C-alpha positions, 0 to 999 in steps of 0.5 A, a space after each residue: 434314282 441316283 446316277 451310278 456312273 462308269 465307276 459303278 458299272 465296271 468296278 462294282 460288278 467286277 468286285 462282286 464277281 471276285 467275292 462270288 468266286 472266293 465263296 464258291 471255291 471255299 464252299 463247293 471245291 469247284 473246277 480249277 478253271 474258276 481260279 483262272 477266272 478269279 485271277 482274270 477278274 482281279 487283273 480287270 479290277 486292278 486295271 479299272 482302279 488304275 484307270 479311274 485313280 490315275 488316268 481319269 484323274 489326270 484327264 479331269 485335271 487337264 479338263 479343269 486346266 483347259 476350262 480355266 484357260 477358256 474362261 480366262 481367254 473367252 473375253 479377250 481373244 479378239 482383243 489379243 488378236 489386234 494388239 501390236 503385241 505377240 501373245 502365245 499361251 501354252 499349258 503345262 504340256 506345251 499345248 498351244 491354248 492361244 496364239 495371235 498372228 504376230 506370235 505365229 510369225 515371230 515363232 514361225 509356227 506352222 498351221 497344223 502344229 498344236 504343241 510347241 514341242 512338235 515345231 522345229 526350232 533353233 537354240 535361240 528361237 522364241 519357242 526354246 525360251 518358252 520350253 525353258 520356262 516350262 521345264 526349268 521355270 527360267 523366266 526371260 525378260 527383255 530378250 532381244 530377238 531378230 526375226 529374219 523374214 524373206 527380204 527383211 529382218 525385224 527386231 523384237 523384245 521378248 518376255 516369258 512368264 509362268 502362269 499359275 492358278 489361284 492356289 499357286 499351281 503351275 498351269 502353263 507359260 506365256 510368251 509376249 513380244 513387241 516390235 523394236 525395229 525402229 528403235 533398234 535401227 535408230 540406235 544403230 544409226 546413232 552408234 554408227 554416226 558416233 564411230 564415223 565421227 571419231 574416225 573422221 576427227 582422227 583422220 582430219 587431225 593426221 591426214 595433212 601430217 601424213 600427206 605433206 611428207 608423202 607428196 615429197 616422197 612421191 616427188 623424189 621417187 619420180 626424180 629417181 625414176 627419171 635419172 634411171 635408164 628406161 631399160 633399167 630393171 629398177 624402173 619396175 620398183 619405181 612404178 610399184 612405189 608410185 602405185 603404193 604411194 597413190 594407194 595411200 593417198 586414196 585412203 587418206 582422201 577416203 578418210 577425209 570424206 569421213 571427217 566432213 559433215 558439212 552440207 552437200 553441194 545440192 542441186 536438182 538431179 535426175 536420179 535415173 541419169 545419175 544411175 546410168 552414168 555410174 553403171 556405164 563406168 563399170 560396164 566393162 568390168 562387169 562384162 569381163 566377169 560375166 555379170 549381167 546388169 539389169 536396170 529397173 527404173 523409170 525416167 519419169 522419177 521425180 527430181 531429187 535434191 542432192 550432191 551429184 558427185 557424192 551420190 554418184 560415188 555411192 552408186 559406184 561403191 555399191 556396184 563395185 562391191 556387187 561385182 566383187 561379190 560375183 567372181 564367177 558371174 551373176 546378175 546385178 539388178 539396180 532398181 529405183 522407185 518413188 514412195 509418194 507417202 514418204 516423198 522419198 526415193 528407194 534405190 536397190 542394188 541386188 546381186 546374186 553373189 556370195 552374200 555376207 556372213 551373219 556375223 559380219 552384217 553388223 560390221 560392214 559399215 565399220 571403217 577398215 572392215 573388209 573381207 577382201 585382201 585388196 580392199 580398204 574397208 572404207 567404201 561402205 563407211 564413206 557411202 553411209 556417211 554420204 547418204 546420212 548427210 543427205 538425210 537418208 538411210 543405207 541398209 543391207 539385207 543378205 544371206 550367206 550364199 544367196 546374194 545381197 541387197 543394198 538399199 538406199 532410202 533418200 528424201 526428195 528434199 533434205 530439209 535439214 540441209 536446206 535450212 543449214 545452207 
């Protein structure tokens, strides 16, 4: 016996009822109530036709699409999960058909979210790119995206594309992304080296031309001060001029440090002892501002081959910056640990200060960039240069209003400097 289905069960009897009502009304002139029943039957027929033609048709179309997705992904889901590549498939309605863990991390999709339109996101987030691809068929190629996680930032290159069936009909969209953090940081480091080298060459060529006449000016101002009476009100101006001249000399000295890419004066140094010396110099300044300094490092750390004076200057610069970032008091945590696999020491200066604005993060190592009126903007570039000369890296993690963490990663032995020396 042929299968009638839901169409035959609903539509055919209703159609028969309407025909019967028409025949009965025309033949027997029955009660007007039959006219009401006839109208209801016609409405029921219209609803049934709408359901089968539109809703059920759309449902079958979606089932067909999902069957296509299941068929395409059946043999590849496990492979996609272990690829070092973020993969996110969605259908035409934005329903997530497949997503590996890396894609979930990048797009910050919650566990209970089944559709990308349900997940809150910003204007530059990966899901926004996927939405634009779905809605306006706009495809993104090599879109660089910064994924800010707790305690670190990762950099990804994203791509989107439309997915179509064999007939060219749209089925959904695809987002892929791969990690370019190492490449990005290397490019940043090379760019920073180039900028510092350019500033250094400029400084080396002009520093002596400025310093020589400045020394003469300072001497003449001192002589003028000696000739004036000690109680003369002009003595205040003399002190101010000498102070400003010394400030200029300090800037020239910092600029010359940028110009020096010679090998450091290396020796075996106890890093904990060096940190203790640097923090001791700033203890009074920290106490006066209500800042508590915590040391989280062991005296058992292995010795490091470095230039003691230069690295001490780096520690002082970073600690000073942390103190300035906490005008109302706070905490500075200085930690150091040995990473045996990489034969390196990682030193962190973590404060609870005002943090660094997002738009300034990429500029803080640029010469002369500062947000403090009294700052020179040379402390961090010089520190970067010193760490780089030791074969290390100086990095920062910060959120505006939530403090900053400066990270120094330095090898126990910089073999390049040993060869050079």
